[in-house]
Structure formats: structure tokens, C-alpha cells
C-alpha positions in Angstrom: 59.0 33.1 56.1 55.9 31.0 56.7 52.7 32.9 57.8 52.7 31.0 61.1 56.3 32.0 61.8 55.7 35.6 60.7 52.9 35.7 63.4 55.3 34.4 66.0 57.9 37.1 65.0 55.2 39.8 65.4 54.2 38.3 68.8 57.8 38.7 70.0 58.1 42.2 68.7 54.8 43.3 70.5 55.9 41.5 73.8 59.3 43.1 73.7 58.0 46.5 72.7 55.3 46.6 75.4 58.0 45.5 77.9 59.1 49.1 78.5 55.6 50.3 79.5 55.4 47.3 81.9 58.8 48.2 83.4 57.6 51.8 83.9 54.5 50.6 85.7 56.4 48.2 87.9 58.9 50.9 89.0 56.0 52.8 90.5 55.7 50.2 93.3 59.1 48.3 93.3 62.6 49.9 93.5 64.8 49.2 90.5 67.3 46.8 92.0 64.6 44.9 93.8 62.6 44.6 90.6 65.6 43.2 88.9 66.2 40.6 91.6 62.6 39.5 91.6 62.4 39.4 87.8 65.3 37.1 87.3 64.5 35.0 90.3 61.1 34.2 88.7 62.7 33.7 85.3 65.1 31.2 86.7 62.7 29.2 88.9 61.2 26.8 88.3 62.3 26.8 84.6 65.9 25.9 85.5 64.6 22.6 86.9 63.2 21.6 83.5 65.6 23.2 80.9 69.0 21.7 80.4 72.1 23.8 81.1 73.7 25.0 77.9 77.1 23.4 77.1 79.5 26.2 77.8 82.2 27.0 80.4 80.9 28.4 83.7 83.0 31.6 83.3 81.1 32.5 80.1 77.8 31.8 81.7 78.8 34.1 84.5 79.9 36.7 82.0 76.6 36.4 80.1 74.5 36.8 83.3 76.6 39.6 84.5 76.3 41.7 81.3 73.1 41.1 79.4 71.0 40.4 82.5 72.5 42.1 85.6 74.4 45.0 83.9 71.8 45.8 81.2 68.8 45.9 83.5 70.5 47.5 86.5 71.2 50.5 84.2 67.9 50.3 82.3 65.7 50.1 85.4 67.7 52.9 87.1 67.4 55.0 83.9 63.6 54.7 83.8 63.3 55.4 87.5 65.2 58.7 87.2 63.4 60.0 84.2 63.9 58.0 81.0 60.5 57.7 79.2 59.5 54.2 78.3 59.2 54.9 74.6 62.5 56.6 74.2 64.2 53.9 76.3 63.0 51.3 73.8 64.6 53.3 71.0 67.9 54.4 72.7 68.5 50.8 73.9 68.7 49.7 70.3 72.1 51.5 70.1 73.3 48.2 71.4 73.6 47.2 67.7 76.4 49.8 67.3 78.1 49.0 70.6 78.1 45.4 69.4 79.9 46.4 66.2 82.5 48.3 68.2 83.1 45.5 70.7 83.2 42.9 67.9 86.1 44.9 66.3 87.8 45.4 69.6 87.5 41.8 71.0 86.8 39.6 68.0 88.8 41.2 65.3 85.9 41.8 63.0 85.9 44.4 60.3 83.4 47.2 59.8 81.6 47.6 56.5 81.0 51.1 55.0 77.3 50.7 55.6 78.0 50.0 59.3 79.9 53.3 59.6 77.3 55.3 57.7 74.5 53.8 59.9 76.6 54.5 63.0 77.1 58.1 62.2 73.5 58.7 61.4 72.3 57.0 64.5 74.9 58.8 66.7 73.5 62.1 65.3 70.0 61.0 66.3 71.1 60.1 69.8 72.8 63.4 70.1 69.6 65.2 69.3 67.6 63.1 71.7 70.2 63.8 74.5 70.1 67.5 73.8 66.4 67.8 74.7 66.7 67.3 78.4 63.4 68.6 79.7 60.8 67.3 82.1 60.0 64.4 79.7 63.6 63.1 79.9 66.5 63.6 82.2 70.1 63.5 81.0 70.9 61.0 83.7 68.2 58.7 82.4 69.5 59.0 78.9 73.1 58.3 79.8 72.1 55.3 82.0 70.2 53.9 79.0 73.3 54.2 76.9 75.2 52.3 79.6 72.4 49.6 79.5 72.9 49.3 75.7 76.6 48.9 76.1 76.1 46.0 78.6 73.6 44.3 76.2 76.3 44.6 73.5 78.9 43.0 75.8 76.5 40.2 76.4 76.2 39.7 72.6 79.9 39.4 72.4 79.9 36.7 75.1 77.1 34.9 73.1 79.3 35.0 70.0 82.3 33.6 71.9 80.4 30.6 73.2 79.1 29.7 69.7 75.9 27.9 69.1 74.0 27.0 72.3 70.4 26.7 73.1 69.2 30.3 73.5 66.4 29.5 75.9 68.7 27.5 78.1 71.2 30.3 78.1 68.6 32.9 79.1 67.2 30.6 81.9 70.5 29.6 83.3 71.9 33.0 82.9 69.0 34.3 85.0 70.5 32.4 88.0 73.3 35.0 88.1 71.6 38.3 88.7 69.2 37.8 91.7 71.7 37.9 94.5 73.8 40.8 93.2 70.6 42.7 92.4 69.4 42.1 96.0 72.7 43.2 97.4 72.6 46.4 95.3 69.0 46.9 96.5 70.0 46.6 100.1 72.9 49.0 99.7 71.4 51.6 97.3 67.7 51.4 98.2 67.8 50.3 101.8 65.9 47.7 103.9 63.0 50.1 104.5 62.3 50.5 100.8 62.6 46.7 100.3 60.3 46.0 103.2 57.8 48.6 102.0 57.7 47.2 98.5 57.3 43.6 99.7 54.5 44.6 102.2 52.7 46.5 99.5 53.1 43.8 96.9 49.8 43.4 95.1 48.2 42.1 92.0 49.7 44.9 89.8 53.2 44.0 90.9 52.6 40.3 90.4 51.4 40.9 86.9 54.4 43.0 86.1 56.8 40.3 87.3 54.9 37.6 85.4 55.1 39.6 82.2 58.8 40.5 82.6 59.9 37.0 83.6 57.6 34.7 81.5 56.6 37.1 78.7 59.5 39.2 77.8 62.2 36.7 79.0 61.1 33.1 78.5 58.4 33.4 75.9 60.2 36.2 73.9 63.6 34.5 73.8 62.0 31.1 73.3 60.1 32.2 70.2 63.1 34.2 68.9 65.4 31.2 69.2 62.8 29.1 67.4 62.9 31.6 64.5 66.7 31.7 64.4 66.8 27.9 64.2 64.5 27.9 61.2 65.7 31.0 59.2 69.0 32.8 58.6 69.9 35.5 61.1 69.6 38.2 58.4 66.0 37.2 57.8 65.0 37.3 61.5 67.2 40.2 62.8 65.4 43.0 60.9 62.2 42.3 62.9 63.9 43.8 66.0 63.7 47.2 64.3 60.0 47.1 65.1 60.6 46.9 68.8 61.0 50.7 69.3 58.1 51.3 67.0 55.9 49.3 69.4 57.6 50.8 72.4 57.1 54.4 71.3 53.5 53.8 70.2 52.4 51.9 73.4 54.1 54.5 75.6 52.2 57.3 73.8 48.9 55.5 74.1 49.2 54.0 77.6 51.5 56.5 79.3 50.7 59.6 77.4 54.3 60.1 76.5 55.0 62.5 73.6 58.3 63.3 71.9 59.6 66.8 71.6 60.7 68.1 68.1 64.4 67.3 68.6 63.5 63.9 70.1 61.2 63.1 67.1 63.9 64.0 64.6 66.5 62.1 66.6 64.3 59.0 66.8 63.9 59.0 63.0 67.6 59.3 62.5 68.3 56.4 65.0 65.8 54.2 63.1 67.4 55.2 59.8 70.8 54.4 61.1 69.6 51.0 62.3 68.0 50.2 59.0 71.2 51.1 57.1 73.2 49.0 59.6 71.0 45.9 59.1 70.2 46.2 55.4 72.9 48.5 53.9 75.3 45.6 53.0 72.5 43.8 51.2 71.5 46.9 49.3 75.1 47.6 48.2 75.5 44.0 47.1 72.3 44.2 45.0 73.5 47.4 43.4 76.9 46.0 42.5 75.2 42.9 41.0 72.8 45.1 39.0 75.6 47.2 37.6 77.8 44.3 36.9 80.4 44.9 39.6 81.8 42.0 41.6 80.4 41.7 45.1 82.7 42.5 48.0 
């Protein structure tokens, strides 16, 4: 990868990793569902006026917006509101990689490799350890809601695979048109008009900066640069960089929010990261070993 593109990849990882700290700050002043509505409203407008709609059936665009945008962030924002630490959220959310494997087998007929199963079992053990330490730093409800968010992200990945090659920035921008109204309806029902009115009346510079970061930084800039990298390099070259997102997430949460992992959480985090590494690179390692020892590659 060229040095310039390597720098772009690192920019994306830092922006996405810091995203969880920004969400946590935003939730101090804006209720979760209202934050989701405002985030995607700003991500869609005015960008939708300048970016061409991706060539895909409307039902798949609705499915994408309903899963990876509405579903994922409704669960994630709720999780972080009820006690999921920002750093751990950045890690646990990466379990989407294993949900994606499961859904790909279920809906697309794909087959699991041995390295996928090994990585899945190790990461599942890590998630179990994280979930077992339900203390003041993390609630069980927050943990389970984050797992739900990961499953919705994975369903969105399956939708993306079904539609094939489309402009990723266009997909993100046009997909952002789907969530604002459902998010606002959920806010009205779950959070109430008083909470909505109070958040809007108290809307200040901090809230504005949070929304700008989430909409333009994490969404448009992040996915824009990521799609550029995917257009220039094979997916197996770009994808491993996503493993650095929870590293940035955990580090930034520790520095900026004073979040610290308990012993079980720390061990669980290491196991999850190991499982993700095996899932991403295990097949490549096995192929290299087979080549080195003269066995035919699978």
C-alpha cells in the first residue's frame, strides 16, 4: 500500500475509533433515538443532493438503511446510554464479523473455513468473559444491546453483498435517508416529547460538534476514504486495518473518559482481538504453511 493510502487508512481508523467517545459525549445531552435521527438527517442532507443514488432496487436500499443504519445505531446508542462503556462498545461491536459469517452461511450458502470456526470460538469465549463482569463499569443490558447492534451491522453486510458492487459513499448517503423518521418516531414514543423539547432547547456547541463529527466524520469521510481504499486494493489488504478500531476505541476511552477494564474484561478483550485476527488472517497463514510444506492449497 502506498504511503499516502496508508495514511488515509490510519485516518479512517482513528476517526472510527474515536467515534465511540464522541457518541458517549453526545448522549449526555441528547437522548439516543433523537441523536440517531439528527445524525442521519445531517448525513443525508445536503449530501444526497450532490451524490448519485446507487444503482440498486429500492427494497435493498430500505433493507440497508433499516439494518446497518437504523437497527445498528438504535441498539448501540441505547446500549451506551444504559451503561456500555465506549471502549468496550468499540470492541464488542466487532463481533459483527462473526455474525456476518453466520448470516452468510444461512442466507448466501457460503461455507465456513476451519480458521473461521477457531476464531469464532476464541472470540466467543472472550465475549463471555466480558459479559460476566457486569459491574458499575458495564451493565448486562448494555452488553446485550451492543451484541444486537453487531448483529444488525452484520445483516447490513449481507444486504451489501446481495446488491453487489455499488458506490459505497452513495449507498451510505442514500441509506441515511431511511433512519431519520423511524428514529424520530421511536424518540417520540420511548423518550417522549418533553425529552425531545429539552434536548433541542439546550442544543449548544458541544451537541453541534458531536453531530458534525458523527455525520461528516464517522459517516461520510470515514466511508468515503474506506471506499477509495477498497477501489484501489484487494479487500484482504484493506480489511485487517479495521482490527485497529477497537485499539483506538479502548485507548481513547481510557484517556478521555477515564474508562478502565476489569481483569476479566481485559482478558476477554485480548481473546476477542485474537479471534478477529485468526478470522481475518487464519486462512492466509494456513495457505502459506501448506505451500511451505509442499501440500496443495485448499
